[in-house]
N, C-alpha and C positions, 0 to 999 in steps of 0.2 A: 625163339618165342620172346616176344616183347611184353613187358609188364606195363600196365597203365598206371599212371601216377594219379592218385586221388587228390584233388585239391579241395579244401574246405573254404567256403566263402568267408571273406573277412568281414566281420560285422562293421556296419557304418558307425562312425563316431557319434556319440549322443549329441543331440541338439543342445546348444547352450541354454541354460535355464535363465529366463528373464526374471529378475527379482523385482517384485512390486515394492514400491516405496510409498506407503500411505500418506505420509506427511507431504512429500513432494507432489504427489498426485493431487492431494487436497488443495495445495497452493495453486496449482494449475486451474482447477475447477473454480476456486474462489475468484481468481482473475477473470475467468470466462464469465461468471455471473455478474461481476462488477462491470465488465465491458458491456454486457447486454443491458444493464441498468442505465449506463450512460447514453446508450443509443436509443433507449426508449424514453422519449420526452414526456409522454403522458404519464408513465409510471413515476418518473422523477418528480413531476409536478404534484402527483398524488401523495407521494411519500414525503416530500420536502416542503412544498408550498402550502398544501391544504391545511396541515396543522397550524401554520402561522396565521392563515386566514381565520381558522376557528378560534384561535387565541384572541385575535383582534375582535372578533364578533362577540365572544363571551365577555371580554373586559369592557368594551365600549357600548355594546347593545344591551346585554342582559345584566351586566355587573351592577349598574345603578339600581335596578329593580330588586336584585337578589340581596345585595349588601350595599347599603347607601353610604357607608363611610369611606368608600374608595379603596378599601383593602381587599376586595374580592379577588384580586390578582394573586395575592398570597395563598389563597385557598385553592384556586383553580389550576395553577401551573402543573402540579403533579399529575392531575387527571389528563391534561392536554398532552403531556409527555407520553403517557401510556396509550392515549388515543393515537399518537403518531406511530407507536410500535404496531398497533393494529393495522394502520394504513400500509406500513411497510411489509407486513407479513402477507398481505393479500397477493403481492407479486410472487411470493415464494410458491404458493399453491398453483398459481397460473403457470409459472415457468417449469415447475416439476411436471405438471400435467402435459405441457407442451413437449417436453423432452420425451415423455412416455408415449405420446400419440403421433409424433412426427417421424419416428424411426431413428432418431439420433442415438438412442441408447444402444441400438444394434451395432452402430459404428463403434461406440465406446467399448462394447463387449469384445470387439476384435482387436482391441489395443491392450497392451500389457499394463493395465492400470487397475488399482484396487477399486472394487465395485462401490464400497462405502464412500469413497472420495467424492462421488457425484453428489450425493445428498449432503455431505459435509460442506461441499463448496456452496451449494444453495443456501444452507442454513447460516454459515459464517458470513456470507455476503449480505444476507438479510440483517444480521445483527450489526454489522458495520454500517449499513445504510441507516438503520434505526438510531444508532448512536449519533451519526451526523445530524439526523433530523432532530434528535433531542437537544443537541448543542445549539442548533439554530433556534429552537423554541425557547431554550433557556436564555440565549443572548437577547432575543426580542423581548422576553419577559423582563429582563434586567433593564433594558432601555425604557420599558413602559412603567417601571417603578417597583418591580418585584425585588424584595429585600430579604433574602434567606439569612438565617442565623447559624448555618452549619459551619463547623470547623473542619480541619483537614481529614480527621478520621470519619466524621459524618459524611463528607463528600465521597470518601472511598466506599462507605456503606451504600450510598446512593448509586454509585456506579455498579457495585456488585449486585444490588437488587435489580437494577435495570437490565444488566447483562443476563441474569438468570431468567427474568420474566421474558425478555426478548428471545432468548434461546428456547424457552418452553413454547412460546407462540410460533416460532419458526419451525420447530420440529413437528408440532401439530399441523401446521400449514402444509408441510411436506407430506404428512400422512394423508391429509385431505386431497392433495394434488395427486397422490397415487390411487386414491379411491375414485376420483372423478373420471368420467369417461371422456371429458373434453376440457379444454382450457376455459370455456365459458362456464361450465359447471363448477370448475375449481374456483372461479371468481366469487362464488357464493360464500366461501369461507370468510372473505374480507367483510362482508356485511354482518356476519354473525359476530366476529370479533369486535367490529366497530360499534355494535349495539351494546355490548356489555358495559363499557364505561358510563353510558347514559343512565343505566339502572344500577348505580353504585354511589359511592360517596365522592365521585369525581367532581361533580358540579354543585351539588347541594347535599347537606347532611341527610342521611336516611331517616332521621327523626322527623323531618318535614314531609315525608312521603305518606300516602294513604296506608292504612293498616295492612291491607292485603299485599302491598308492594314492599313494605319495610323489611320483612324477613328475607326476601329475595336479595334486596340491596345489601343487607348486612352480612349475608353468608355466601355470596358468590365470590369467585376467585379474585376479581379485580379490587374489591374494596380493601382487604388487608394489605395488598401491595401498595395501594394509594396511601393508606393511612401510615404505613411504614415510611414511605418516601416523604410524606408531609411532616412526620415527626422528625426525621433526620434533617430535612431542609430548614424547618422552622423552629426546631428545638422544643417541640411540644412532647408531652409524655407519650411513649409508645406502648409501654406495658409488655404484654406477651403477644401482641398482634404480629410482631415480626416472625414469630415461630410459625404462625399460620401462613404468613406470606411465603416463607421459605418452603413450607410443606407443599403448598400449591405449585410453586415454581418447579421444585425438584420432581414432584409427581408428574407434572406436565412434561418435563424433559424425559423422564423415564418412559412414560407412556408413548410419547412421540418417537423416541429412538427405537423402542422395541417394535411398535406397530409399523413404522416406516421401513425398518430393516426387513421385517418379514414380508411386507407387501412388495418391497422392491425385489427381494429374492424370488418371490413367486412369479412376478411379472417378467423378470429377466431370464427365468429358467425355461420359458417356453421356446 
């Protein structure tokens, strides 16, 4: 009588765990967004050239009528810089909406990458583009006669405020891009953001506006940011307006990060 030998199946070795590296993944997506920007000539023209054209228009076309002493450029430059940030953020909402509607996100989900790095790449690339646009605007303004009185610490403050404002606008743009059903619909965000500086202290003091418009110009988010930048650049008293500016910027970042993260999670979970 022979005895059968029972053999137990040997379990297969576990598959190697792929470790996600958020920082490295974010760098990849930042590079992807920057490459797309360089390939999009119309977006580059909007983000870089249009603010320069608007600066020339306000200085040479409207400047003499608004402030006849020739120093209107010292007043208008901070507003033009923030306007440039609005132009740059419009591309963020469009590119995020494009990613969500063309199926490229499904490809990213099949890769061992951190999901948050997709949005971080879009936002960081936007901030970098806006910083380049701001440098170009500032360089042209200096060539036209802009004479700031800021010291090294004040310039650091200018950069810090700009980065916070640009980050807030970029995260909100990413949220709008996730809400939009198409890239065309996402482009509407740019019109909203570009309109805000015109109803603020960017180009004229709110005290010169009609009574019904003055409270809107004084209490909307862009005005305290512009007044903070103007005070840092020109050495004028800032008071406590910088606290309001930081509160708006940090609040915008928090709202954008939370909303975009939840929307992105819902849309990619399908």
